[in-house]
GUGUKE-390277 format. One record per atom (N, C-alpha, C): residue number from 1; x, y, z; residue in three letters. Coordinates in pm, whole numbers, plus 50000, padded with zeros to 5 digits. Example, Ala and Ser with C-alpha at 12.3 -4.5 7.8 and 13.67 -1.06 7.14 Angstrom:
// GUGUKE-390277
R, k, u, v, w, r
R, 1, 51319, 49431, 50780, ALA
R, 1, 51230, 49550, 50780, ALA
R, 1, 51320, 49670, 50780, ALA
R, 2, 51285, 49775, 50708, SER
R, 2, 51367, 49894, 50714, SER
R, 2, 51290, 50003, 50787, SER
This chain:
// GUGUKE-390277
R, k, u, v, w, r
R, 1, 50057, 49886, 50002, UNK
R, 1, 49980, 49990, 49986, UNK
R, 1, 50072, 50091, 49989, UNK
R, 2, 50043, 50249, 49912, UNK
R, 2, 50087, 50376, 49881, UNK
R, 2, 50055, 50431, 50050, UNK
R, 3, 50175, 50485, 50122, UNK
R, 3, 50128, 50621, 50231, UNK
R, 3, 50052, 50695, 50163, UNK
R, 4, 50034, 50756, 50046, UNK
R, 4, 49897, 50799, 50008, UNK
R, 4, 49806, 50802, 50007, UNK
R, 5, 49812, 50661, 50017, UNK
R, 5, 49676, 50568, 49994, UNK
R, 5, 49579, 50605, 50135, UNK
R, 6, 49637, 50609, 50254, UNK
R, 6, 49633, 50582, 50427, UNK
R, 6, 49573, 50729, 50423, UNK
R, 7, 49402, 50634, 50439, UNK
R, 7, 49325, 50818, 50499, UNK
R, 7, 49230, 50749, 50606, UNK
R, 8, 49152, 50857, 50644, UNK
R, 8, 49037, 50774, 50699, UNK
R, 8, 48983, 50946, 50716, UNK
R, 9, 48811, 50912, 50744, UNK
R, 9, 48755, 51031, 50774, UNK
R, 9, 48699, 51100, 50907, UNK
R, 10, 48693, 51227, 50920, UNK
R, 10, 48654, 51207, 51088, UNK
R, 10, 48544, 51242, 51072, UNK
R, 11, 48458, 51156, 51199, UNK
R, 11, 48358, 51146, 51187, UNK
R, 11, 48253, 51195, 51330, UNK
R, 12, 48337, 51226, 51436, UNK
R, 12, 48281, 51157, 51592, UNK
R, 12, 48220, 51352, 51628, UNK
R, 13, 48250, 51408, 51581, UNK
R, 13, 48151, 51531, 51584, UNK
R, 13, 48245, 51713, 51591, UNK
R, 14, 48154, 51788, 51568, UNK
R, 14, 48249, 51922, 51543, UNK
R, 14, 48259, 51991, 51644, UNK
R, 15, 48305, 52085, 51633, UNK
R, 15, 48314, 52242, 51756, UNK
R, 15, 48257, 52342, 51716, UNK
R, 16, 48205, 52431, 51798, UNK
R, 16, 48122, 52590, 51759, UNK
R, 16, 48174, 52619, 51867, UNK
R, 17, 48169, 52722, 51772, UNK
R, 17, 48188, 52935, 51857, UNK
R, 17, 48118, 52922, 52005, UNK
R, 18, 47976, 52861, 51976, UNK
R, 18, 47914, 52853, 52114, UNK
R, 18, 47916, 52769, 52238, UNK
R, 19, 48026, 52636, 52178, UNK
R, 19, 48069, 52577, 52278, UNK
R, 19, 48211, 52597, 52332, UNK
R, 20, 48281, 52675, 52295, UNK
R, 20, 48358, 52770, 52309, UNK
R, 20, 48354, 52849, 52510, UNK
R, 21, 48409, 52810, 52570, UNK
R, 21, 48410, 52879, 52676, UNK
R, 21, 48513, 52989, 52717, UNK
R, 22, 48490, 53078, 52825, UNK
R, 22, 48553, 53188, 52793, UNK
R, 22, 48695, 53233, 52846, UNK
R, 23, 48747, 53079, 52895, UNK
R, 23, 48921, 53051, 52960, UNK
R, 23, 48983, 52956, 52859, UNK
R, 24, 49046, 52949, 52819, UNK
R, 24, 49158, 52830, 52728, UNK
R, 24, 49103, 52700, 52809, UNK
R, 25, 49180, 52739, 52924, UNK
R, 25, 49200, 52599, 53041, UNK
R, 25, 49073, 52557, 53082, UNK
R, 26, 48935, 52625, 53036, UNK
R, 26, 48786, 52556, 53108, UNK
R, 26, 48802, 52449, 52990, UNK
R, 27, 48814, 52483, 52901, UNK
R, 27, 48791, 52382, 52753, UNK
R, 27, 48902, 52282, 52757, UNK
R, 28, 49019, 52273, 52779, UNK
R, 28, 49120, 52204, 52794, UNK
R, 28, 49107, 52077, 52887, UNK
R, 29, 49042, 52188, 53000, UNK
R, 29, 49042, 52028, 53137, UNK
R, 29, 48928, 51970, 53094, UNK
R, 30, 48802, 52006, 53014, UNK
R, 30, 48723, 51904, 52954, UNK
R, 30, 48767, 51814, 52862, UNK
R, 31, 48871, 51895, 52759, UNK
R, 31, 48910, 51799, 52691, UNK
R, 31, 49017, 51699, 52742, UNK
R, 32, 49089, 51731, 52822, UNK
R, 32, 49182, 51576, 52917, UNK
R, 32, 49112, 51512, 53006, UNK
R, 33, 48984, 51541, 53064, UNK
R, 33, 48885, 51455, 53085, UNK
R, 33, 48822, 51346, 53053, UNK
R, 34, 48798, 51432, 52925, UNK
R, 34, 48734, 51261, 52827, UNK
R, 34, 48827, 51197, 52792, UNK
R, 35, 48968, 51254, 52749, UNK
R, 35, 49095, 51165, 52691, UNK
R, 35, 49103, 51085, 52830, UNK
R, 36, 49102, 51146, 52942, UNK
R, 36, 49118, 51006, 53039, UNK
R, 36, 49018, 50923, 53038, UNK
R, 37, 48893, 50959, 53033, UNK
R, 37, 48786, 50843, 53034, UNK
R, 37, 48779, 50788, 52923, UNK
R, 38, 48826, 50820, 52824, UNK
R, 38, 48838, 50730, 52674, UNK
R, 38, 48921, 50624, 52776, UNK
R, 39, 49012, 50633, 52815, UNK
R, 39, 49152, 50557, 52857, UNK
R, 39, 49255, 50544, 52761, UNK
R, 40, 49267, 50655, 52671, UNK
R, 40, 49375, 50701, 52603, UNK
R, 40, 49518, 50649, 52676, UNK
R, 41, 49592, 50575, 52643, UNK
R, 41, 49691, 50580, 52648, UNK
R, 41, 49834, 50720, 52644, UNK
R, 42, 49861, 50713, 52792, UNK
R, 42, 49946, 50823, 52857, UNK
R, 42, 49866, 51005, 52732, UNK
R, 43, 49745, 51026, 52808, UNK
R, 43, 49679, 51119, 52809, UNK
R, 43, 49746, 51218, 52849, UNK
R, 44, 49803, 51270, 52947, UNK
R, 44, 49884, 51365, 52956, UNK
R, 44, 50023, 51377, 52896, UNK
R, 45, 50042, 51329, 52776, UNK
R, 45, 50161, 51267, 52704, UNK
R, 45, 50161, 51422, 52577, UNK
R, 46, 50300, 51500, 52623, UNK
R, 46, 50272, 51596, 52482, UNK
R, 46, 50373, 51602, 52438, UNK
R, 47, 50396, 51699, 52293, UNK
R, 47, 50510, 51676, 52220, UNK
R, 47, 50582, 51835, 52260, UNK
R, 48, 50672, 51851, 52333, UNK
R, 48, 50771, 52001, 52387, UNK
R, 48, 50845, 52045, 52257, UNK
R, 49, 50814, 52140, 52209, UNK
R, 49, 50916, 52187, 52103, UNK
R, 49, 51001, 52331, 52184, UNK
R, 50, 51123, 52296, 52162, UNK
R, 50, 51235, 52432, 52138, UNK
R, 50, 51327, 52467, 52049, UNK
R, 51, 51363, 52539, 52069, UNK
R, 51, 51458, 52581, 51931, UNK
R, 51, 51564, 52582, 51997, UNK
R, 52, 51713, 52553, 51918, UNK
R, 52, 51824, 52605, 51986, UNK
R, 52, 51881, 52735, 51899, UNK
R, 53, 52029, 52770, 51947, UNK
R, 53, 52060, 52862, 51927, UNK
R, 53, 52069, 52890, 51801, UNK
R, 54, 52134, 52803, 51678, UNK
R, 54, 52119, 52774, 51537, UNK
R, 54, 52010, 52806, 51506, UNK
R, 55, 51870, 52828, 51547, UNK
R, 55, 51745, 52776, 51543, UNK
R, 55, 51679, 52679, 51468, UNK
R, 56, 51761, 52562, 51525, UNK
R, 56, 51697, 52439, 51474, UNK
R, 56, 51619, 52385, 51586, UNK
R, 57, 51457, 52322, 51523, UNK
R, 57, 51399, 52294, 51637, UNK
R, 57, 51413, 52190, 51681, UNK
R, 58, 51397, 52113, 51802, UNK
R, 58, 51356, 52015, 51854, UNK
R, 58, 51245, 51983, 51910, UNK
R, 59, 51185, 51821, 51944, UNK
R, 59, 51113, 51816, 51995, UNK
R, 59, 51077, 51635, 52077, UNK
R, 60, 50977, 51671, 52167, UNK
R, 60, 51050, 51530, 52234, UNK
R, 60, 50932, 51539, 52350, UNK
R, 61, 50866, 51387, 52364, UNK
R, 61, 50728, 51384, 52459, UNK
R, 61, 50760, 51417, 52607, UNK
R, 62, 50707, 51505, 52685, UNK
R, 62, 50695, 51500, 52816, UNK
R, 62, 50538, 51504, 52878, UNK
R, 63, 50581, 51457, 52968, UNK
R, 63, 50429, 51417, 53076, UNK
R, 63, 50392, 51603, 53113, UNK
R, 64, 50227, 51614, 53124, UNK
R, 64, 50202, 51729, 53174, UNK
R, 64, 50225, 51707, 53320, UNK
R, 65, 50200, 51742, 53403, UNK
R, 65, 50177, 51718, 53530, UNK
R, 65, 50099, 51829, 53617, UNK
R, 66, 50074, 51925, 53582, UNK
R, 66, 50004, 52036, 53626, UNK
R, 66, 49913, 52171, 53570, UNK
R, 67, 49815, 52180, 53548, UNK
R, 67, 49781, 52338, 53445, UNK
R, 67, 49708, 52372, 53556, UNK
R, 68, 49672, 52520, 53534, UNK
R, 68, 49602, 52597, 53608, UNK
R, 68, 49567, 52743, 53456, UNK
R, 69, 49495, 52770, 53507, UNK
R, 69, 49495, 52947, 53472, UNK
R, 69, 49685, 53043, 53462, UNK
R, 70, 49755, 52995, 53556, UNK
R, 70, 49905, 53023, 53536, UNK
R, 70, 49975, 52994, 53478, UNK
R, 71, 49941, 52809, 53390, UNK
R, 71, 50028, 52793, 53316, UNK
R, 71, 50011, 52653, 53336, UNK
R, 72, 50139, 52594, 53258, UNK
R, 72, 50152, 52418, 53203, UNK
R, 72, 50269, 52404, 53259, UNK
R, 73, 50290, 52282, 53376, UNK
R, 73, 50409, 52246, 53409, UNK
R, 73, 50440, 52126, 53345, UNK
R, 74, 50556, 52083, 53383, UNK
R, 74, 50641, 51982, 53357, UNK
R, 74, 50789, 52015, 53421, UNK
R, 75, 50813, 51872, 53460, UNK
R, 75, 50979, 51816, 53531, UNK
R, 75, 51070, 51827, 53444, UNK
R, 76, 51202, 51818, 53462, UNK
R, 76, 51274, 51816, 53362, UNK
R, 76, 51443, 51778, 53432, UNK
R, 77, 51558, 51769, 53378, UNK
R, 77, 51682, 51724, 53427, UNK
R, 77, 51716, 51887, 53362, UNK
R, 78, 51775, 51985, 53453, UNK
R, 78, 51818, 52088, 53389, UNK
R, 78, 51944, 52119, 53315, UNK
R, 79, 51960, 52007, 53355, UNK
R, 79, 52101, 51976, 53257, UNK
R, 79, 52122, 51935, 53079, UNK
R, 80, 51970, 51909, 53062, UNK
R, 80, 51910, 51844, 52962, UNK
R, 80, 51918, 51938, 52809, UNK
R, 81, 51913, 51910, 52678, UNK
R, 81, 51947, 51963, 52595, UNK
R, 81, 51823, 52096, 52579, UNK
R, 82, 51687, 51995, 52647, UNK
R, 82, 51577, 52133, 52636, UNK
R, 82, 51556, 52242, 52708, UNK
R, 83, 51660, 52195, 52836, UNK
R, 83, 51668, 52280, 52928, UNK
R, 83, 51799, 52391, 52923, UNK
R, 84, 51864, 52357, 52872, UNK
R, 84, 52008, 52445, 52782, UNK
R, 84, 51898, 52558, 52653, UNK
R, 85, 51854, 52484, 52567, UNK
R, 85, 51777, 52531, 52453, UNK
R, 85, 51690, 52667, 52525, UNK
R, 86, 51578, 52627, 52650, UNK
R, 86, 51490, 52748, 52719, UNK
R, 86, 51532, 52790, 52808, UNK
R, 87, 51711, 52809, 52834, UNK
R, 87, 51756, 52910, 52870, UNK
R, 87, 51853, 53011, 52771, UNK
R, 88, 51846, 52962, 52663, UNK
R, 88, 51879, 53037, 52561, UNK
R, 88, 51742, 53133, 52512, UNK
R, 89, 51670, 53077, 52464, UNK
R, 89, 51497, 53078, 52417, UNK
R, 89, 51402, 53058, 52462, UNK
R, 90, 51312, 53126, 52604, UNK
R, 90, 51243, 53075, 52649, UNK
R, 90, 51109, 53033, 52583, UNK
R, 91, 51110, 53097, 52426, UNK
R, 91, 50971, 53034, 52405, UNK
R, 91, 50974, 52881, 52382, UNK
R, 92, 50857, 52820, 52391, UNK
R, 92, 50803, 52659, 52408, UNK
R, 92, 50684, 52670, 52316, UNK
R, 93, 50654, 52539, 52269, UNK
R, 93, 50519, 52471, 52189, UNK
R, 93, 50517, 52362, 52269, UNK
R, 94, 50372, 52349, 52279, UNK
R, 94, 50309, 52183, 52337, UNK
R, 94, 50255, 52192, 52262, UNK
R, 95, 50196, 52048, 52192, UNK
R, 95, 50103, 51955, 52151, UNK
R, 95, 50052, 51844, 52229, UNK
R, 96, 49908, 51807, 52238, UNK
R, 96, 49873, 51724, 52261, UNK
R, 96, 49816, 51660, 52140, UNK
R, 97, 49860, 51541, 52094, UNK
R, 97, 49770, 51452, 51966, UNK
R, 97, 49667, 51342, 52015, UNK
R, 98, 49551, 51375, 52037, UNK
R, 98, 49438, 51275, 52112, UNK
R, 98, 49388, 51251, 51937, UNK
R, 99, 49466, 51161, 51886, UNK
R, 99, 49398, 51072, 51765, UNK
R, 99, 49312, 50995, 51756, UNK
R, 100, 49289, 50917, 51860, UNK
R, 100, 49116, 50843, 51837, UNK
R, 100, 49013, 50903, 51875, UNK
R, 101, 49022, 51076, 51962, UNK
R, 101, 48923, 51158, 51974, UNK
R, 101, 48920, 51253, 51909, UNK
R, 102, 48977, 51178, 51760, UNK
R, 102, 48994, 51296, 51694, UNK
R, 102, 49019, 51441, 51691, UNK
R, 103, 49122, 51496, 51820, UNK
R, 103, 49091, 51630, 51852, UNK
R, 103, 49300, 51653, 51862, UNK
R, 104, 49342, 51746, 51850, UNK
R, 104, 49458, 51783, 51872, UNK
R, 104, 49461, 51974, 51981, UNK
R, 105, 49534, 51949, 52017, UNK
R, 105, 49528, 52082, 52137, UNK
R, 105, 49711, 52142, 52084, UNK
R, 106, 49710, 52295, 52069, UNK
R, 106, 49812, 52328, 52018, UNK
R, 106, 49868, 52445, 52102, UNK
R, 107, 49986, 52485, 52213, UNK
R, 107, 49985, 52554, 52280, UNK
R, 107, 50119, 52644, 52251, UNK
R, 108, 50112, 52768, 52285, UNK
R, 108, 50271, 52846, 52276, UNK
R, 108, 50255, 52940, 52363, UNK
R, 109, 50343, 52967, 52437, UNK
R, 109, 50427, 53018, 52536, UNK
R, 109, 50571, 53052, 52572, UNK
R, 110, 50593, 53153, 52697, UNK
R, 110, 50717, 53128, 52709, UNK
R, 110, 50772, 53069, 52853, UNK
R, 111, 50849, 53020, 52889, UNK
R, 111, 50879, 52945, 53030, UNK
R, 111, 50930, 53005, 53118, UNK
R, 112, 50888, 52960, 53276, UNK
R, 112, 50986, 53039, 53356, UNK
R, 112, 51045, 52928, 53494, UNK
R, 113, 51131, 52893, 53465, UNK
R, 113, 51152, 52800, 53622, UNK
R, 113, 51021, 52833, 53749, UNK
R, 114, 51010, 52683, 53788, UNK
R, 114, 50940, 52661, 53887, UNK
R, 114, 51032, 52686, 54003, UNK
R, 115, 50958, 52759, 54129, UNK
R, 115, 51014, 52779, 54269, UNK
R, 115, 51091, 52647, 54322, UNK
R, 116, 51181, 52665, 54389, UNK
R, 116, 51258, 52523, 54474, UNK
R, 116, 51172, 52448, 54576, UNK
R, 117, 51095, 52557, 54595, UNK
R, 117, 50912, 52479, 54718, UNK
R, 117, 50820, 52351, 54593, UNK
R, 118, 50802, 52430, 54510, UNK
R, 118, 50744, 52357, 54422, UNK
R, 118, 50811, 52238, 54361, UNK
R, 119, 50947, 52216, 54321, UNK
R, 119, 51007, 52112, 54279, UNK
R, 119, 51035, 52000, 54417, UNK
R, 120, 51100, 52035, 54478, UNK
R, 120, 51062, 51992, 54639, UNK
R, 120, 50939, 51861, 54666, UNK
R, 121, 50809, 51945, 54670, UNK
R, 121, 50712, 51893, 54638, UNK
R, 121, 50661, 51800, 54595, UNK
R, 122, 50675, 51836, 54411, UNK
R, 122, 50644, 51731, 54307, UNK
R, 122, 50729, 51620, 54338, UNK
R, 123, 50905, 51638, 54348, UNK
R, 123, 50989, 51505, 54368, UNK
R, 123, 51002, 51440, 54450, UNK
R, 124, 50898, 51439, 54564, UNK
R, 124, 50899, 51372, 54740, UNK
R, 124, 50744, 51288, 54653, UNK
R, 125, 50611, 51330, 54567, UNK
R, 125, 50574, 51234, 54537, UNK
R, 125, 50585, 51123, 54455, UNK
R, 126, 50678, 51127, 54380, UNK
R, 126, 50771, 51072, 54317, UNK
R, 126, 50793, 50913, 54376, UNK
R, 127, 50742, 50814, 54347, UNK
R, 127, 50821, 50681, 54325, UNK
R, 127, 50993, 50676, 54374, UNK
R, 128, 51043, 50600, 54459, UNK
R, 128, 51140, 50604, 54473, UNK
R, 128, 51259, 50537, 54339, UNK
R, 129, 51213, 50529, 54272, UNK
R, 129, 51294, 50396, 54198, UNK
R, 129, 51298, 50577, 54070, UNK
R, 130, 51180, 50628, 54043, UNK
R, 130, 51180, 50729, 53940, UNK
R, 130, 51276, 50865, 53999, UNK
R, 131, 51274, 50854, 54133, UNK
R, 131, 51366, 50996, 54229, UNK
R, 131, 51566, 50911, 54195, UNK
R, 132, 51548, 50774, 54256, UNK
R, 132, 51672, 50737, 54212, UNK
R, 132, 51710, 50765, 54061, UNK
R, 133, 51679, 50730, 53974, UNK
R, 133, 51694, 50765, 53824, UNK
R, 133, 51652, 50914, 53763, UNK
R, 134, 51636, 50967, 53819, UNK
R, 134, 51690, 51139, 53807, UNK
R, 134, 51851, 51118, 53892, UNK
R, 135, 51886, 51092, 53954, UNK
R, 135, 51990, 51110, 54035, UNK
R, 135, 52141, 51008, 53889, UNK
R, 136, 52053, 50955, 53842, UNK
R, 136, 52136, 50801, 53754, UNK
R, 136, 52127, 50930, 53596, UNK
R, 137, 52095, 50961, 53597, UNK
R, 137, 52073, 50970, 53428, UNK
R, 137, 52089, 51131, 53441, UNK
R, 138, 52216, 51164, 53338, UNK
R, 138, 52232, 51292, 53291, UNK
R, 138, 52199, 51349, 53131, UNK
R, 139, 52077, 51381, 53173, UNK
R, 139, 51979, 51353, 53035, UNK
R, 139, 52002, 51454, 52938, UNK
R, 140, 52075, 51344, 52818, UNK
R, 140, 52074, 51434, 52679, UNK
R, 140, 52234, 51392, 52640, UNK
R, 141, 52281, 51325, 52808, UNK
R, 141, 52462, 51331, 52754, UNK
R, 141, 52476, 51179, 52684, UNK
R, 142, 52593, 51162, 52631, UNK
R, 142, 52610, 51080, 52574, UNK
R, 142, 52638, 50967, 52666, UNK
R, 143, 52627, 50822, 52587, UNK
R, 143, 52674, 50680, 52697, UNK
R, 143, 52733, 50600, 52607, UNK
R, 144, 52809, 50554, 52662, UNK
R, 144, 52895, 50394, 52635, UNK
R, 144, 52799, 50319, 52563, UNK
R, 145, 52767, 50291, 52685, UNK
R, 145, 52661, 50149, 52659, UNK
R, 145, 52538, 50179, 52793, UNK
R, 146, 52430, 50073, 52811, UNK
R, 146, 52325, 50107, 52855, UNK
R, 146, 52394, 50061, 53017, UNK
R, 147, 52435, 49992, 52985, UNK
R, 147, 52498, 49885, 53142, UNK
R, 147, 52549, 50043, 53218, UNK
R, 148, 52633, 50165, 53146, UNK
R, 148, 52684, 50231, 53225, UNK
R, 148, 52581, 50313, 53322, UNK
R, 149, 52442, 50320, 53248, UNK
R, 149, 52348, 50323, 53330, UNK
R, 149, 52282, 50282, 53413, UNK
R, 150, 52219, 50126, 53371, UNK
R, 150, 52239, 50065, 53485, UNK
R, 150, 52306, 50077, 53586, UNK
R, 151, 52433, 50072, 53602, UNK
R, 151, 52531, 50081, 53732, UNK
R, 151, 52534, 50181, 53801, UNK
R, 152, 52496, 50281, 53720, UNK
R, 152, 52467, 50391, 53819, UNK
R, 152, 52361, 50396, 53899, UNK
R, 153, 52226, 50323, 53834, UNK
R, 153, 52148, 50347, 53899, UNK
R, 153, 52120, 50211, 54024, UNK
R, 154, 52188, 50149, 54026, UNK
R, 154, 52222, 50015, 54104, UNK
R, 154, 52303, 50106, 54227, UNK
R, 155, 52429, 50231, 54173, UNK
R, 155, 52531, 50260, 54292, UNK
R, 155, 52435, 50337, 54376, UNK
R, 156, 52309, 50396, 54304, UNK
R, 156, 52259, 50540, 54346, UNK
R, 156, 52132, 50465, 54480, UNK
R, 157, 52067, 50351, 54407, UNK
R, 157, 52007, 50278, 54508, UNK
R, 157, 52039, 50259, 54581, UNK
R, 158, 52169, 50201, 54615, UNK
R, 158, 52246, 50156, 54718, UNK
R, 158, 52269, 50250, 54816, UNK
R, 159, 52350, 50373, 54783, UNK
R, 159, 52375, 50507, 54869, UNK
R, 159, 52217, 50578, 54915, UNK
R, 160, 52078, 50551, 54830, UNK
R, 160, 51995, 50573, 54903, UNK
R, 160, 51863, 50492, 55011, UNK
R, 161, 51979, 50348, 55007, UNK
R, 161, 51919, 50299, 55066, UNK
R, 161, 51748, 50251, 55203, UNK
R, 162, 51830, 50351, 55300, UNK
R, 162, 51794, 50293, 55402, UNK
R, 162, 51729, 50488, 55428, UNK
R, 163, 51699, 50577, 55353, UNK
R, 163, 51676, 50667, 55389, UNK
R, 163, 51614, 50757, 55216, UNK
R, 164, 51575, 50908, 55264, UNK
R, 164, 51491, 50965, 55193, UNK
R, 164, 51590, 51013, 55043, UNK
R, 165, 51553, 51003, 54932, UNK
R, 165, 51643, 51054, 54833, UNK
R, 165, 51611, 51200, 54796, UNK
R, 166, 51724, 51286, 54831, UNK
R, 166, 51687, 51425, 54827, UNK
R, 166, 51678, 51473, 54672, UNK
R, 167, 51622, 51582, 54619, UNK
R, 167, 51611, 51675, 54533, UNK
R, 167, 51726, 51682, 54447, UNK
R, 168, 51793, 51612, 54366, UNK
R, 168, 51926, 51653, 54278, UNK
R, 168, 51928, 51805, 54244, UNK
R, 169, 52036, 51904, 54273, UNK
R, 169, 52020, 52009, 54236, UNK
R, 169, 52073, 52052, 54092, UNK
R, 170, 52035, 51959, 54000, UNK
R, 170, 52020, 51952, 53858, UNK
R, 170, 51901, 51891, 53816, UNK
R, 171, 51748, 51956, 53862, UNK
R, 171, 51672, 51854, 53819, UNK
R, 171, 51570, 51972, 53872, UNK
R, 172, 51477, 51981, 53778, UNK
R, 172, 51376, 52140, 53845, UNK
R, 172, 51261, 52074, 53707, UNK
R, 173, 51185, 52235, 53690, UNK
R, 173, 51071, 52219, 53644, UNK
R, 173, 51062, 52362, 53575, UNK
R, 174, 50937, 52349, 53514, UNK
R, 174, 50875, 52512, 53458, UNK
R, 174, 50709, 52486, 53409, UNK
R, 175, 50680, 52581, 53381, UNK
R, 175, 50550, 52679, 53377, UNK
R, 175, 50566, 52748, 53245, UNK
R, 176, 50487, 52674, 53125, UNK
R, 176, 50469, 52762, 53053, UNK
R, 176, 50343, 52864, 53073, UNK
R, 177, 50381, 52994, 53056, UNK
R, 177, 50340, 53086, 53065, UNK
R, 177, 50210, 53103, 52911, UNK
R, 178, 50079, 53080, 52932, UNK
R, 178, 50037, 53078, 52802, UNK
R, 178, 50030, 53209, 52677, UNK
R, 179, 50032, 53203, 52558, UNK
R, 179, 50022, 53293, 52484, UNK
R, 179, 49921, 53298, 52386, UNK
R, 180, 49905, 53173, 52379, UNK
R, 180, 49776, 53084, 52251, UNK
R, 180, 49713, 52944, 52278, UNK
R, 181, 49605, 52914, 52246, UNK
R, 181, 49624, 52770, 52282, UNK
R, 181, 49493, 52758, 52192, UNK
R, 182, 49519, 52663, 52044, UNK
R, 182, 49440, 52606, 51922, UNK
R, 182, 49395, 52460, 51991, UNK
R, 183, 49240, 52477, 51919, UNK
R, 183, 49196, 52333, 51980, UNK
R, 183, 49108, 52316, 51825, UNK
R, 184, 49147, 52212, 51787, UNK
R, 184, 49130, 52104, 51669, UNK
R, 184, 49055, 51969, 51693, UNK
R, 185, 48977, 51969, 51597, UNK
R, 185, 48875, 51875, 51621, UNK
R, 185, 48840, 51836, 51495, UNK
R, 186, 48832, 51704, 51454, UNK
R, 186, 48811, 51659, 51356, UNK
R, 186, 48692, 51652, 51266, UNK
R, 187, 48654, 51708, 51126, UNK
R, 187, 48540, 51700, 51053, UNK
R, 187, 48536, 51621, 50955, UNK
R, 188, 48421, 51626, 50938, UNK
R, 188, 48381, 51523, 50772, UNK
R, 188, 48441, 51623, 50646, UNK
R, 189, 48466, 51523, 50543, UNK
R, 189, 48499, 51602, 50419, UNK
R, 189, 48630, 51656, 50465, UNK
R, 190, 48697, 51669, 50561, UNK
R, 190, 48843, 51729, 50622, UNK
R, 190, 48798, 51860, 50638, UNK
R, 191, 48656, 51913, 50664, UNK
R, 191, 48638, 52009, 50671, UNK
R, 191, 48623, 52100, 50848, UNK
R, 192, 48771, 52046, 50929, UNK
R, 192, 48764, 52079, 51076, UNK
R, 192, 48784, 52201, 51104, UNK
R, 193, 48740, 52214, 51269, UNK
R, 193, 48736, 52286, 51319, UNK
R, 193, 48798, 52328, 51421, UNK
R, 194, 48856, 52446, 51448, UNK
R, 194, 49013, 52504, 51447, UNK
R, 194, 48953, 52615, 51528, UNK
R, 195, 48993, 52652, 51615, UNK
R, 195, 48952, 52812, 51721, UNK
R, 195, 49074, 52793, 51781, UNK
R, 196, 49138, 52939, 51790, UNK
R, 196, 49229, 52948, 51879, UNK
R, 196, 49206, 53083, 51960, UNK
R, 197, 49264, 53060, 52107, UNK
R, 197, 49265, 53138, 52194, UNK
R, 197, 49416, 53256, 52227, UNK
R, 198, 49373, 53346, 52169, UNK
R, 198, 49508, 53458, 52147, UNK
R, 198, 49517, 53552, 52305, UNK
R, 199, 49622, 53527, 52353, UNK
R, 199, 49579, 53635, 52474, UNK
R, 199, 49628, 53743, 52468, UNK
R, 200, 49478, 53866, 52484, UNK
R, 200, 49507, 54005, 52474, UNK
R, 200, 49515, 54058, 52583, UNK
R, 201, 49552, 54011, 52712, UNK
R, 201, 49570, 54092, 52770, UNK
R, 201, 49580, 53976, 52937, UNK
R, 202, 49600, 53988, 53054, UNK
R, 202, 49597, 53900, 53163, UNK
R, 202, 49475, 53880, 53181, UNK
R, 203, 49382, 53963, 53146, UNK
R, 203, 49203, 53939, 53194, UNK
R, 203, 49141, 53873, 53118, UNK
R, 204, 49160, 53844, 52985, UNK
R, 204, 49093, 53850, 52831, UNK
R, 204, 49146, 53802, 52715, UNK
R, 205, 49079, 53680, 52654, UNK
R, 205, 49156, 53634, 52553, UNK
R, 205, 49034, 53636, 52443, UNK
R, 206, 49135, 53680, 52299, UNK
R, 206, 49041, 53691, 52182, UNK
R, 206, 49041, 53523, 52119, UNK
R, 207, 48940, 53494, 52094, UNK
R, 207, 48883, 53404, 51993, UNK
R, 207, 48836, 53379, 51877, UNK
R, 208, 48940, 53333, 51792, UNK
R, 208, 48866, 53311, 51612, UNK
R, 208, 48903, 53212, 51574, UNK
R, 209, 48796, 53191, 51483, UNK
R, 209, 48778, 53027, 51421, UNK
R, 209, 48908, 53059, 51268, UNK
R, 210, 49005, 52959, 51273, UNK
R, 210, 49073, 52897, 51206, UNK
R, 210, 49012, 52774, 51083, UNK
R, 211, 49066, 52846, 50928, UNK
R, 211, 49045, 52767, 50857, UNK
R, 211, 49141, 52610, 50870, UNK
R, 212, 49065, 52516, 50783, UNK
R, 212, 49125, 52353, 50804, UNK
R, 212, 49213, 52369, 50714, UNK
């Protein structure tokens, strides 16, 4: 089969202007809850896009850990490639691909680092093995072999076997301050529904329909 022959129609329903709440976070919460209820695999998984100093974009999958009107939160190694790129250019793009619901959400914004208290609170809630993994992996650095990573994990596990695992100094998180949110709902005959919220000021959002 040719790749160009792979296609399907989108029939699960549309999105109308009257369906849209005043705040984009309200519709995002509704759609996220529906993705969870539909038992999608990793409903909080999002593509995070950053740009390096040469203008080269990079993407990777990261899990959303919190959101509210103040922004969208994720955690990472502060020595990672994404963190290095965000230090040079704090602009970021997030994308949620909920294929089986025929939906996408695309967010643009600017990051700010989370406070130490916020990081400690979340890190303490993680399973101990995940805490140890944060210590063991120097994210985005080159590895000679997987065995080196596994050995480091076992070394750290033994070190903290009888006590709490502290937050690494090189581990933290970001809050994405939203500039725009686009909601995409698949439509029959490729007549998809797209609405974008653009921030006019701190208290108001402008909403526009986009052509599919």
